[in-house]
mmCIF file of the N, C-alpha and C atoms, coordinates in Angstrom:
data_MODEL
# 
_entry.id   MODEL 
# 
loop_
_atom_site.group_PDB 
_atom_site.id 
_atom_site.type_symbol 
_atom_site.label_atom_id 
_atom_site.label_alt_id 
_atom_site.label_comp_id 
_atom_site.label_asym_id 
_atom_site.label_entity_id 
_atom_site.label_seq_id 
_atom_site.pdbx_PDB_ins_code 
_atom_site.Cartn_x 
_atom_site.Cartn_y 
_atom_site.Cartn_z 
_atom_site.occupancy 
_atom_site.B_iso_or_equiv 
_atom_site.pdbx_formal_charge 
_atom_site.auth_seq_id 
_atom_site.auth_comp_id 
_atom_site.auth_asym_id 
_atom_site.auth_atom_id 
_atom_site.pdbx_PDB_model_num 
ATOM 1   N N  . MET A 1 1  ? 0.996  -1.442 0.101   1.00 0.00 ? 1  MET A N  1 
ATOM 2   C CA . MET A 1 1  ? 0.040  0.276  0.229   1.00 0.00 ? 1  MET A CA 1 
ATOM 3   C C  . MET A 1 1  ? 1.209  1.310  -0.012  1.00 0.00 ? 1  MET A C  1 
ATOM 4   N N  . SER A 1 2  ? 0.739  1.898  -0.963  1.00 0.00 ? 2  SER A N  1 
ATOM 5   C CA . SER A 1 2  ? 1.669  3.600  -1.050  1.00 0.00 ? 2  SER A CA 1 
ATOM 6   C C  . SER A 1 2  ? 0.205  4.652  -0.557  1.00 0.00 ? 2  SER A C  1 
ATOM 7   N N  . ASP A 1 3  ? 1.423  5.498  -0.185  1.00 0.00 ? 3  ASP A N  1 
ATOM 8   C CA . ASP A 1 3  ? 0.660  6.789  0.346   1.00 0.00 ? 3  ASP A CA 1 
ATOM 9   C C  . ASP A 1 3  ? 0.617  7.615  -0.998  1.00 0.00 ? 3  ASP A C  1 
ATOM 10  N N  . TRP A 1 4  ? -0.309 8.558  -0.755  1.00 0.00 ? 4  TRP A N  1 
ATOM 11  C CA . TRP A 1 4  ? -0.771 9.776  -1.768  1.00 0.00 ? 4  TRP A CA 1 
ATOM 12  C C  . TRP A 1 4  ? 0.732  10.419 -2.145  1.00 0.00 ? 4  TRP A C  1 
ATOM 13  N N  . ILE A 1 5  ? 1.464  10.924 -1.396  1.00 0.00 ? 5  ILE A N  1 
ATOM 14  C CA . ILE A 1 5  ? 2.577  11.605 -1.863  1.00 0.00 ? 5  ILE A CA 1 
ATOM 15  C C  . ILE A 1 5  ? 3.711  10.509 -2.359  1.00 0.00 ? 5  ILE A C  1 
ATOM 16  N N  . ASP A 1 6  ? 3.351  9.300  -2.438  1.00 0.00 ? 6  ASP A N  1 
ATOM 17  C CA . ASP A 1 6  ? 4.397  8.595  -3.185  1.00 0.00 ? 6  ASP A CA 1 
ATOM 18  C C  . ASP A 1 6  ? 4.233  8.435  -4.942  1.00 0.00 ? 6  ASP A C  1 
ATOM 19  N N  . ASP A 1 7  ? 2.852  8.319  -4.686  1.00 0.00 ? 7  ASP A N  1 
ATOM 20  C CA . ASP A 1 7  ? 2.135  8.674  -5.984  1.00 0.00 ? 7  ASP A CA 1 
ATOM 21  C C  . ASP A 1 7  ? 2.601  9.872  -6.765  1.00 0.00 ? 7  ASP A C  1 
ATOM 22  N N  . ILE A 1 8  ? 2.692  10.903 -6.099  1.00 0.00 ? 8  ILE A N  1 
ATOM 23  C CA . ILE A 1 8  ? 2.967  12.330 -6.777  1.00 0.00 ? 8  ILE A CA 1 
ATOM 24  C C  . ILE A 1 8  ? 4.171  12.248 -7.199  1.00 0.00 ? 8  ILE A C  1 
ATOM 25  N N  . LEU A 1 9  ? 5.068  11.990 -5.990  1.00 0.00 ? 9  LEU A N  1 
ATOM 26  C CA . LEU A 1 9  ? 6.739  12.048 -5.970  1.00 0.00 ? 9  LEU A CA 1 
ATOM 27  C C  . LEU A 1 9  ? 7.255  10.849 -6.618  1.00 0.00 ? 9  LEU A C  1 
ATOM 28  N N  . GLU A 1 10 ? 6.326  9.933  -7.262  1.00 0.00 ? 10 GLU A N  1 
ATOM 29  C CA . GLU A 1 10 ? 7.027  8.933  -8.327  1.00 0.00 ? 10 GLU A CA 1 
ATOM 30  C C  . GLU A 1 10 ? 7.645  8.971  -9.606  1.00 0.00 ? 10 GLU A C  1 
ATOM 31  N N  . ASP A 1 11 ? 7.439  9.907  -10.248 1.00 0.00 ? 11 ASP A N  1 
ATOM 32  C CA . ASP A 1 11 ? 7.969  10.387 -11.241 1.00 0.00 ? 11 ASP A CA 1 
ATOM 33  C C  . ASP A 1 11 ? 8.712  11.838 -11.682 1.00 0.00 ? 11 ASP A C  1 
ATOM 34  N N  . GLU A 1 12 ? 8.659  12.594 -10.441 1.00 0.00 ? 12 GLU A N  1 
ATOM 35  C CA . GLU A 1 12 ? 9.137  13.589 -10.284 1.00 0.00 ? 12 GLU A CA 1 
ATOM 36  C C  . GLU A 1 12 ? 10.748 13.937 -9.995  1.00 0.00 ? 12 GLU A C  1 
ATOM 37  N N  . LEU A 1 13 ? 11.486 14.606 -10.709 1.00 0.00 ? 13 LEU A N  1 
ATOM 38  C CA . LEU A 1 13 ? 12.853 14.738 -11.174 1.00 0.00 ? 13 LEU A CA 1 
ATOM 39  C C  . LEU A 1 13 ? 13.558 15.083 -9.682  1.00 0.00 ? 13 LEU A C  1 
ATOM 40  N N  . CYS A 1 14 ? 14.634 14.489 -9.069  1.00 0.00 ? 14 CYS A N  1 
ATOM 41  C CA . CYS A 1 14 ? 15.265 14.743 -7.795  1.00 0.00 ? 14 CYS A CA 1 
ATOM 42  C C  . CYS A 1 14 ? 15.198 16.801 -7.430  1.00 0.00 ? 14 CYS A C  1 
ATOM 43  N N  . SER A 1 15 ? 15.551 16.612 -6.613  1.00 0.00 ? 15 SER A N  1 
ATOM 44  C CA . SER A 1 15 ? 15.521 18.383 -6.471  1.00 0.00 ? 15 SER A CA 1 
ATOM 45  C C  . SER A 1 15 ? 16.680 18.650 -6.094  1.00 0.00 ? 15 SER A C  1 
ATOM 46  N N  . MET A 1 16 ? 17.050 19.957 -6.328  1.00 0.00 ? 16 MET A N  1 
ATOM 47  C CA . MET A 1 16 ? 19.028 20.451 -6.006  1.00 0.00 ? 16 MET A CA 1 
ATOM 48  C C  . MET A 1 16 ? 19.470 19.949 -4.626  1.00 0.00 ? 16 MET A C  1 
ATOM 49  N N  . TRP A 1 17 ? 18.291 20.129 -3.512  1.00 0.00 ? 17 TRP A N  1 
ATOM 50  C CA . TRP A 1 17 ? 19.181 20.112 -2.441  1.00 0.00 ? 17 TRP A CA 1 
ATOM 51  C C  . TRP A 1 17 ? 19.327 18.333 -2.327  1.00 0.00 ? 17 TRP A C  1 
ATOM 52  N N  . GLN A 1 18 ? 18.532 17.535 -2.711  1.00 0.00 ? 18 GLN A N  1 
ATOM 53  C CA . GLN A 1 18 ? 19.136 15.804 -3.127  1.00 0.00 ? 18 GLN A CA 1 
ATOM 54  C C  . GLN A 1 18 ? 20.435 15.975 -3.774  1.00 0.00 ? 18 GLN A C  1 
ATOM 55  N N  . ILE A 1 19 ? 20.583 16.484 -4.853  1.00 0.00 ? 19 ILE A N  1 
ATOM 56  C CA . ILE A 1 19 ? 21.877 16.398 -5.493  1.00 0.00 ? 19 ILE A CA 1 
ATOM 57  C C  . ILE A 1 19 ? 22.965 16.979 -5.046  1.00 0.00 ? 19 ILE A C  1 
ATOM 58  N N  . GLY A 1 20 ? 22.604 17.911 -4.043  1.00 0.00 ? 20 GLY A N  1 
ATOM 59  C CA . GLY A 1 20 ? 23.756 18.432 -3.148  1.00 0.00 ? 20 GLY A CA 1 
ATOM 60  C C  . GLY A 1 20 ? 24.332 17.702 -2.172  1.00 0.00 ? 20 GLY A C  1 
ATOM 61  N N  . PHE A 1 21 ? 22.757 17.012 -1.505  1.00 0.00 ? 21 PHE A N  1 
ATOM 62  C CA . PHE A 1 21 ? 23.327 15.851 -0.226  1.00 0.00 ? 21 PHE A CA 1 
ATOM 63  C C  . PHE A 1 21 ? 23.866 14.898 -1.075  1.00 0.00 ? 21 PHE A C  1 
ATOM 64  N N  . ILE A 1 22 ? 23.535 13.949 -1.940  1.00 0.00 ? 22 ILE A N  1 
ATOM 65  C CA . ILE A 1 22 ? 24.062 13.143 -2.385  1.00 0.00 ? 22 ILE A CA 1 
ATOM 66  C C  . ILE A 1 22 ? 25.971 13.188 -2.759  1.00 0.00 ? 22 ILE A C  1 
ATOM 67  N N  . GLU A 1 23 ? 26.097 14.223 -3.560  1.00 0.00 ? 23 GLU A N  1 
ATOM 68  C CA . GLU A 1 23 ? 27.670 14.940 -3.617  1.00 0.00 ? 23 GLU A CA 1 
ATOM 69  C C  . GLU A 1 23 ? 28.331 15.311 -2.302  1.00 0.00 ? 23 GLU A C  1 
ATOM 70  N N  . GLN A 1 24 ? 27.695 15.469 -1.109  1.00 0.00 ? 24 GLN A N  1 
ATOM 71  C CA . GLN A 1 24 ? 28.077 15.736 -0.015  1.00 0.00 ? 24 GLN A CA 1 
ATOM 72  C C  . GLN A 1 24 ? 28.784 14.625 0.789   1.00 0.00 ? 24 GLN A C  1 
ATOM 73  N N  . LEU A 1 25 ? 27.894 13.534 0.749   1.00 0.00 ? 25 LEU A N  1 
ATOM 74  C CA . LEU A 1 25 ? 27.854 12.353 1.009   1.00 0.00 ? 25 LEU A CA 1 
ATOM 75  C C  . LEU A 1 25 ? 28.919 11.009 0.427   1.00 0.00 ? 25 LEU A C  1 
ATOM 76  N N  . MET A 1 26 ? 28.865 11.566 -0.930  1.00 0.00 ? 26 MET A N  1 
ATOM 77  C CA . MET A 1 26 ? 29.803 10.974 -1.604  1.00 0.00 ? 26 MET A CA 1 
ATOM 78  C C  . MET A 1 26 ? 31.711 10.857 -1.095  1.00 0.00 ? 26 MET A C  1 
ATOM 79  N N  . GLN A 1 27 ? 31.708 12.057 -0.495  1.00 0.00 ? 27 GLN A N  1 
ATOM 80  C CA . GLN A 1 27 ? 32.645 12.315 0.029   1.00 0.00 ? 27 GLN A CA 1 
ATOM 81  C C  . GLN A 1 27 ? 33.152 11.466 0.970   1.00 0.00 ? 27 GLN A C  1 
ATOM 82  N N  . THR A 1 28 ? 32.394 11.080 1.790   1.00 0.00 ? 28 THR A N  1 
ATOM 83  C CA . THR A 1 28 ? 32.934 10.538 3.005   1.00 0.00 ? 28 THR A CA 1 
ATOM 84  C C  . THR A 1 28 ? 32.092 9.069  3.313   1.00 0.00 ? 28 THR A C  1 
ATOM 85  N N  . SER A 1 29 ? 31.534 8.644  2.052   1.00 0.00 ? 29 SER A N  1 
ATOM 86  C CA . SER A 1 29 ? 30.704 7.230  2.388   1.00 0.00 ? 29 SER A CA 1 
ATOM 87  C C  . SER A 1 29 ? 31.766 6.371  2.070   1.00 0.00 ? 29 SER A C  1 
ATOM 88  N N  . ALA A 1 30 ? 31.384 4.888  2.193   1.00 0.00 ? 30 ALA A N  1 
ATOM 89  C CA . ALA A 1 30 ? 32.658 4.059  2.056   1.00 0.00 ? 30 ALA A CA 1 
ATOM 90  C C  . ALA A 1 30 ? 31.961 3.308  0.768   1.00 0.00 ? 30 ALA A C  1 
ATOM 91  N N  . ILE A 1 31 ? 30.885 3.582  0.016   1.00 0.00 ? 31 ILE A N  1 
ATOM 92  C CA . ILE A 1 31 ? 30.372 3.150  -0.833  1.00 0.00 ? 31 ILE A CA 1 
ATOM 93  C C  . ILE A 1 31 ? 30.087 3.968  -2.205  1.00 0.00 ? 31 ILE A C  1 
ATOM 94  N N  . THR A 1 32 ? 30.936 4.887  -2.441  1.00 0.00 ? 32 THR A N  1 
ATOM 95  C CA . THR A 1 32 ? 31.285 5.946  -3.093  1.00 0.00 ? 32 THR A CA 1 
ATOM 96  C C  . THR A 1 32 ? 31.178 5.178  -4.863  1.00 0.00 ? 32 THR A C  1 
ATOM 97  N N  . ARG A 1 33 ? 31.934 4.788  -4.926  1.00 0.00 ? 33 ARG A N  1 
ATOM 98  C CA . ARG A 1 33 ? 32.102 4.100  -6.227  1.00 0.00 ? 33 ARG A CA 1 
ATOM 99  C C  . ARG A 1 33 ? 31.055 3.438  -7.230  1.00 0.00 ? 33 ARG A C  1 
ATOM 100 N N  . GLU A 1 34 ? 29.684 2.607  -6.059  1.00 0.00 ? 34 GLU A N  1 
ATOM 101 C CA . GLU A 1 34 ? 28.681 2.094  -6.679  1.00 0.00 ? 34 GLU A CA 1 
ATOM 102 C C  . GLU A 1 34 ? 28.287 3.582  -7.646  1.00 0.00 ? 34 GLU A C  1 
ATOM 103 N N  . TYR A 1 35 ? 28.129 4.907  -7.422  1.00 0.00 ? 35 TYR A N  1 
ATOM 104 C CA . TYR A 1 35 ? 27.606 6.004  -7.562  1.00 0.00 ? 35 TYR A CA 1 
ATOM 105 C C  . TYR A 1 35 ? 28.360 7.151  -8.459  1.00 0.00 ? 35 TYR A C  1 
ATOM 106 N N  . ASP A 1 36 ? 29.583 6.894  -8.877  1.00 0.00 ? 36 ASP A N  1 
ATOM 107 C CA . ASP A 1 36 ? 30.654 7.380  -9.908  1.00 0.00 ? 36 ASP A CA 1 
ATOM 108 C C  . ASP A 1 36 ? 29.960 8.034  -11.106 1.00 0.00 ? 36 ASP A C  1 
ATOM 109 N N  . ASN A 1 37 ? 29.100 7.285  -11.063 1.00 0.00 ? 37 ASN A N  1 
ATOM 110 C CA . ASN A 1 37 ? 28.746 7.561  -13.042 1.00 0.00 ? 37 ASN A CA 1 
ATOM 111 C C  . ASN A 1 37 ? 26.906 7.892  -12.754 1.00 0.00 ? 37 ASN A C  1 
ATOM 112 N N  . ILE A 1 38 ? 26.458 8.411  -11.638 1.00 0.00 ? 38 ILE A N  1 
ATOM 113 C CA . ILE A 1 38 ? 25.245 9.058  -11.757 1.00 0.00 ? 38 ILE A CA 1 
ATOM 114 C C  . ILE A 1 38 ? 24.953 9.965  -12.536 1.00 0.00 ? 38 ILE A C  1 
ATOM 115 N N  . ASN A 1 39 ? 23.531 10.081 -12.882 1.00 0.00 ? 39 ASN A N  1 
ATOM 116 C CA . ASN A 1 39 ? 23.220 10.753 -14.246 1.00 0.00 ? 39 ASN A CA 1 
ATOM 117 C C  . ASN A 1 39 ? 21.687 11.557 -13.101 1.00 0.00 ? 39 ASN A C  1 
ATOM 118 N N  . PHE A 1 40 ? 22.215 12.632 -12.837 1.00 0.00 ? 40 PHE A N  1 
ATOM 119 C CA . PHE A 1 40 ? 21.536 13.281 -12.084 1.00 0.00 ? 40 PHE A CA 1 
ATOM 120 C C  . PHE A 1 40 ? 20.231 13.972 -12.559 1.00 0.00 ? 40 PHE A C  1 
ATOM 121 N N  . ASP A 1 41 ? 20.452 13.931 -13.961 1.00 0.00 ? 41 ASP A N  1 
ATOM 122 C CA . ASP A 1 41 ? 19.266 14.804 -15.263 1.00 0.00 ? 41 ASP A CA 1 
ATOM 123 C C  . ASP A 1 41 ? 18.154 13.636 -15.186 1.00 0.00 ? 41 ASP A C  1 
ATOM 124 N N  . ASN A 1 42 ? 18.233 12.836 -14.492 1.00 0.00 ? 42 ASN A N  1 
ATOM 125 C CA . ASN A 1 42 ? 17.194 11.592 -15.265 1.00 0.00 ? 42 ASN A CA 1 
ATOM 126 C C  . ASN A 1 42 ? 16.874 11.024 -14.216 1.00 0.00 ? 42 ASN A C  1 
ATOM 127 N N  . LEU A 1 43 ? 17.461 11.244 -12.583 1.00 0.00 ? 43 LEU A N  1 
ATOM 128 C CA . LEU A 1 43 ? 17.135 10.251 -11.440 1.00 0.00 ? 43 LEU A CA 1 
ATOM 129 C C  . LEU A 1 43 ? 15.908 11.040 -10.884 1.00 0.00 ? 43 LEU A C  1 
ATOM 130 N N  . THR A 1 44 ? 15.294 10.322 -10.307 1.00 0.00 ? 44 THR A N  1 
ATOM 131 C CA . THR A 1 44 ? 13.703 10.118 -9.682  1.00 0.00 ? 44 THR A CA 1 
ATOM 132 C C  . THR A 1 44 ? 14.122 10.914 -8.213  1.00 0.00 ? 44 THR A C  1 
ATOM 133 N N  . TYR A 1 45 ? 13.267 11.816 -7.778  1.00 0.00 ? 45 TYR A N  1 
ATOM 134 C CA . TYR A 1 45 ? 12.742 11.907 -6.258  1.00 0.00 ? 45 TYR A CA 1 
ATOM 135 C C  . TYR A 1 45 ? 13.180 10.527 -5.513  1.00 0.00 ? 45 TYR A C  1 
ATOM 136 N N  . ASN A 1 46 ? 12.447 9.325  -5.940  1.00 0.00 ? 46 ASN A N  1 
ATOM 137 C CA . ASN A 1 46 ? 12.390 8.192  -4.936  1.00 0.00 ? 46 ASN A CA 1 
ATOM 138 C C  . ASN A 1 46 ? 13.540 7.462  -5.118  1.00 0.00 ? 46 ASN A C  1 
ATOM 139 N N  . GLU A 1 47 ? 14.373 7.518  -6.261  1.00 0.00 ? 47 GLU A N  1 
ATOM 140 C CA . GLU A 1 47 ? 15.718 6.915  -6.655  1.00 0.00 ? 47 GLU A CA 1 
ATOM 141 C C  . GLU A 1 47 ? 16.938 7.788  -5.590  1.00 0.00 ? 47 GLU A C  1 
ATOM 142 N N  . ALA A 1 48 ? 16.515 8.753  -5.569  1.00 0.00 ? 48 ALA A N  1 
ATOM 143 C CA . ALA A 1 48 ? 17.613 9.955  -4.972  1.00 0.00 ? 48 ALA A CA 1 
ATOM 144 C C  . ALA A 1 48 ? 17.266 9.608  -3.385  1.00 0.00 ? 48 ALA A C  1 
ATOM 145 N N  . GLU A 1 49 ? 16.279 9.350  -2.623  1.00 0.00 ? 49 GLU A N  1 
ATOM 146 C CA . GLU A 1 49 ? 16.315 8.939  -1.480  1.00 0.00 ? 49 GLU A CA 1 
ATOM 147 C C  . GLU A 1 49 ? 16.754 7.694  -1.477  1.00 0.00 ? 49 GLU A C  1 
ATOM 148 N N  . LYS A 1 50 ? 16.615 6.692  -2.389  1.00 0.00 ? 50 LYS A N  1 
ATOM 149 C CA . LYS A 1 50 ? 17.571 5.194  -1.724  1.00 0.00 ? 50 LYS A CA 1 
ATOM 150 C C  . LYS A 1 50 ? 18.777 5.908  -1.971  1.00 0.00 ? 50 LYS A C  1 
ATOM 151 N N  . ILE A 1 51 ? 19.197 6.376  -2.485  1.00 0.00 ? 51 ILE A N  1 
ATOM 152 C CA . ILE A 1 51 ? 20.467 6.472  -2.801  1.00 0.00 ? 51 ILE A CA 1 
ATOM 153 C C  . ILE A 1 51 ? 20.977 7.296  -1.644  1.00 0.00 ? 51 ILE A C  1 
ATOM 154 N N  . ILE A 1 52 ? 20.541 8.216  -1.085  1.00 0.00 ? 52 ILE A N  1 
ATOM 155 C CA . ILE A 1 52 ? 20.832 9.241  0.078   1.00 0.00 ? 52 ILE A CA 1 
ATOM 156 C C  . ILE A 1 52 ? 21.100 8.249  1.363   1.00 0.00 ? 52 ILE A C  1 
ATOM 157 N N  . GLN A 1 53 ? 19.639 7.415  1.449   1.00 0.00 ? 53 GLN A N  1 
ATOM 158 C CA . GLN A 1 53 ? 19.527 6.249  2.685   1.00 0.00 ? 53 GLN A CA 1 
ATOM 159 C C  . GLN A 1 53 ? 21.024 5.194  2.311   1.00 0.00 ? 53 GLN A C  1 
ATOM 160 N N  . ASN A 1 54 ? 21.109 4.974  1.578   1.00 0.00 ? 54 ASN A N  1 
ATOM 161 C CA . ASN A 1 54 ? 22.260 3.677  1.053   1.00 0.00 ? 54 ASN A CA 1 
ATOM 162 C C  . ASN A 1 54 ? 23.660 4.505  1.543   1.00 0.00 ? 54 ASN A C  1 
ATOM 163 N N  . LEU A 1 55 ? 23.974 5.769  1.252   1.00 0.00 ? 55 LEU A N  1 
ATOM 164 C CA . LEU A 1 55 ? 24.962 6.805  1.522   1.00 0.00 ? 55 LEU A CA 1 
ATOM 165 C C  . LEU A 1 55 ? 25.177 6.947  3.256   1.00 0.00 ? 55 LEU A C  1 
ATOM 166 N N  . ARG A 1 56 ? 23.897 7.334  3.140   1.00 0.00 ? 56 ARG A N  1 
ATOM 167 C CA . ARG A 1 56 ? 24.155 7.476  4.879   1.00 0.00 ? 56 ARG A CA 1 
ATOM 168 C C  . ARG A 1 56 ? 24.534 6.429  5.820   1.00 0.00 ? 56 ARG A C  1 
ATOM 169 N N  . GLU A 1 57 ? 23.564 5.255  5.425   1.00 0.00 ? 57 GLU A N  1 
ATOM 170 C CA . GLU A 1 57 ? 24.102 3.768  5.938   1.00 0.00 ? 57 GLU A CA 1 
ATOM 171 C C  . GLU A 1 57 ? 25.293 3.670  6.206   1.00 0.00 ? 57 GLU A C  1 
ATOM 172 N N  . ASN A 1 58 ? 26.204 3.925  5.211   1.00 0.00 ? 58 ASN A N  1 
ATOM 173 C CA . ASN A 1 58 ? 27.884 3.664  4.861   1.00 0.00 ? 58 ASN A CA 1 
ATOM 174 C C  . ASN A 1 58 ? 28.529 4.781  5.230   1.00 0.00 ? 58 ASN A C  1 
ATOM 175 N N  . ASP A 1 59 ? 28.363 5.857  5.467   1.00 0.00 ? 59 ASP A N  1 
ATOM 176 C CA . ASP A 1 59 ? 29.382 7.013  6.211   1.00 0.00 ? 59 ASP A CA 1 
ATOM 177 C C  . ASP A 1 59 ? 29.999 6.824  6.591   1.00 0.00 ? 59 ASP A C  1 
ATOM 178 N N  . TRP A 1 60 ? 31.084 7.659  6.910   1.00 0.00 ? 60 TRP A N  1 
ATOM 179 C CA . TRP A 1 60 ? 32.192 7.532  7.694   1.00 0.00 ? 60 TRP A CA 1 
ATOM 180 C C  . TRP A 1 60 ? 32.453 8.604  8.252   1.00 0.00 ? 60 TRP A C  1 
ATOM 181 N N  . PRO A 1 61 ? 32.424 9.448  9.432   1.00 0.00 ? 61 PRO A N  1 
ATOM 182 C CA . PRO A 1 61 ? 32.896 10.732 9.728   1.00 0.00 ? 61 PRO A CA 1 
ATOM 183 C C  . PRO A 1 61 ? 34.198 11.142 9.322   1.00 0.00 ? 61 PRO A C  1 
ATOM 184 N N  . ARG A 1 62 ? 34.840 11.925 8.807   1.00 0.00 ? 62 ARG A N  1 
ATOM 185 C CA . ARG A 1 62 ? 35.975 12.485 9.381   1.00 0.00 ? 62 ARG A CA 1 
ATOM 186 C C  . ARG A 1 62 ? 36.468 13.005 10.511  1.00 0.00 ? 62 ARG A C  1 
ATOM 187 N N  . ASP A 1 63 ? 35.710 13.396 11.821  1.00 0.00 ? 63 ASP A N  1 
ATOM 188 C CA . ASP A 1 63 ? 36.537 13.748 12.879  1.00 0.00 ? 63 ASP A CA 1 
ATOM 189 C C  . ASP A 1 63 ? 36.523 12.590 13.254  1.00 0.00 ? 63 ASP A C  1 
ATOM 190 N N  . PRO A 1 64 ? 37.482 12.503 14.672  1.00 0.00 ? 64 PRO A N  1 
ATOM 191 C CA . PRO A 1 64 ? 37.696 11.341 14.909  1.00 0.00 ? 64 PRO A CA 1 
ATOM 192 C C  . PRO A 1 64 ? 36.969 10.759 15.997  1.00 0.00 ? 64 PRO A C  1 
ATOM 193 N N  . LYS A 1 65 ? 36.605 12.126 16.790  1.00 0.00 ? 65 LYS A N  1 
ATOM 194 C CA . LYS A 1 65 ? 35.421 11.841 17.876  1.00 0.00 ? 65 LYS A CA 1 
ATOM 195 C C  . LYS A 1 65 ? 34.256 11.291 17.348  1.00 0.00 ? 65 LYS A C  1 
ATOM 196 N N  . ASP A 1 66 ? 33.798 11.487 16.122  1.00 0.00 ? 66 ASP A N  1 
ATOM 197 C CA . ASP A 1 66 ? 32.488 10.656 15.694  1.00 0.00 ? 66 ASP A CA 1 
ATOM 198 C C  . ASP A 1 66 ? 32.825 9.603  14.915  1.00 0.00 ? 66 ASP A C  1 
ATOM 199 N N  . GLN A 1 67 ? 34.200 9.238  14.557  1.00 0.00 ? 67 GLN A N  1 
ATOM 200 C CA . GLN A 1 67 ? 34.295 7.999  14.620  1.00 0.00 ? 67 GLN A CA 1 
ATOM 201 C C  . GLN A 1 67 ? 34.357 6.978  15.262  1.00 0.00 ? 67 GLN A C  1 
ATOM 202 N N  . TYR A 1 68 ? 34.910 7.412  16.743  1.00 0.00 ? 68 TYR A N  1 
ATOM 203 C CA . TYR A 1 68 ? 35.017 7.106  17.797  1.00 0.00 ? 68 TYR A CA 1 
ATOM 204 C C  . TYR A 1 68 ? 33.446 6.271  18.392  1.00 0.00 ? 68 TYR A C  1 
ATOM 205 N N  . GLN A 1 69 ? 32.600 7.561  18.190  1.00 0.00 ? 69 GLN A N  1 
ATOM 206 C CA . GLN A 1 69 ? 31.259 7.583  18.768  1.00 0.00 ? 69 GLN A CA 1 
ATOM 207 C C  . GLN A 1 69 ? 30.776 6.508  18.001  1.00 0.00 ? 69 GLN A C  1 
ATOM 208 N N  . GLU A 1 70 ? 30.691 6.297  16.494  1.00 0.00 ? 70 GLU A N  1 
ATOM 209 C CA . GLU A 1 70 ? 30.155 5.247  15.315  1.00 0.00 ? 70 GLU A CA 1 
ATOM 210 C C  . GLU A 1 70 ? 30.444 4.180  15.819  1.00 0.00 ? 70 GLU A C  1 
ATOM 211 N N  . MET A 1 71 ? 32.009 4.016  15.909  1.00 0.00 ? 71 MET A N  1 
ATOM 212 C CA . MET A 1 71 ? 32.685 2.603  16.554  1.00 0.00 ? 71 MET A CA 1 
ATOM 213 C C  . MET A 1 71 ? 31.988 1.938  17.775  1.00 0.00 ? 71 MET A C  1 
ATOM 214 N N  . PHE A 1 72 ? 31.789 2.898  18.844  1.00 0.00 ? 72 PHE A N  1 
ATOM 215 C CA . PHE A 1 72 ? 31.054 2.485  19.904  1.00 0.00 ? 72 PHE A CA 1 
ATOM 216 C C  . PHE A 1 72 ? 29.896 2.274  19.435  1.00 0.00 ? 72 PHE A C  1 
ATOM 217 N N  . LYS A 1 73 ? 29.279 2.589  18.708  1.00 0.00 ? 73 LYS A N  1 
ATOM 218 C CA . LYS A 1 73 ? 27.890 2.148  18.279  1.00 0.00 ? 73 LYS A CA 1 
ATOM 219 C C  . LYS A 1 73 ? 27.846 1.075  17.541  1.00 0.00 ? 73 LYS A C  1 
ATOM 220 N N  . ARG A 1 74 ? 28.552 0.653  17.030  1.00 0.00 ? 74 ARG A N  1 
ATOM 221 C CA . ARG A 1 74 ? 28.795 -0.501 15.977  1.00 0.00 ? 74 ARG A CA 1 
ATOM 222 C C  . ARG A 1 74 ? 29.221 -1.952 17.003  1.00 0.00 ? 74 ARG A C  1 
ATOM 223 N N  . GLY A 1 75 ? 29.568 -1.974 18.061  1.00 0.00 ? 75 GLY A N  1 
ATOM 224 C CA . GLY A 1 75 ? 29.778 -2.431 18.987  1.00 0.00 ? 75 GLY A CA 1 
ATOM 225 C C  . GLY A 1 75 ? 31.570 -3.072 18.914  1.00 0.00 ? 75 GLY A C  1 
ATOM 226 N N  . VAL A 1 76 ? 32.181 -1.995 18.213  1.00 0.00 ? 76 VAL A N  1 
ATOM 227 C CA . VAL A 1 76 ? 33.892 -2.688 18.274  1.00 0.00 ? 76 VAL A CA 1 
ATOM 228 C C  . VAL A 1 76 ? 34.602 -3.083 19.432  1.00 0.00 ? 76 VAL A C  1 
ATOM 229 N N  . PHE A 1 77 ? 34.271 -2.273 20.369  1.00 0.00 ? 77 PHE A N  1 
ATOM 230 C CA . PHE A 1 77 ? 34.977 -2.409 21.804  1.00 0.00 ? 77 PHE A CA 1 
ATOM 231 C C  . PHE A 1 77 ? 34.503 -3.392 22.529  1.00 0.00 ? 77 PHE A C  1 
ATOM 232 N N  . GLU A 1 78 ? 33.295 -3.949 22.431  1.00 0.00 ? 78 GLU A N  1 
ATOM 233 C CA . GLU A 1 78 ? 32.742 -4.916 23.283  1.00 0.00 ? 78 GLU A CA 1 
ATOM 234 C C  . GLU A 1 78 ? 33.628 -6.100 23.377  1.00 0.00 ? 78 GLU A C  1 
# 
C-alpha cells in the first residue's frame, strides 16, 4: 500500500538539495564507487532518496571523535 505522496513523487525529478546532499555524502561514504557515474538529469525523487539512505548507512565521519562514537555504536569495543 502506498501513500498518496508516493504516487505524486514517483515520476518527479530529484531536487537540487538532494543532488547537493548526495554529492556531500559521496565524499565520506564507503560505497562512493557505486554511484560514480550517476546521471542527475534522469534521477527521480524516490531513486535519489534510496541513494541518500544507502550513502548515509555507509557514511564514515571525518572527525576522530565522531568516528569513535560510530565505532562504539557498532560494538567494536565490546
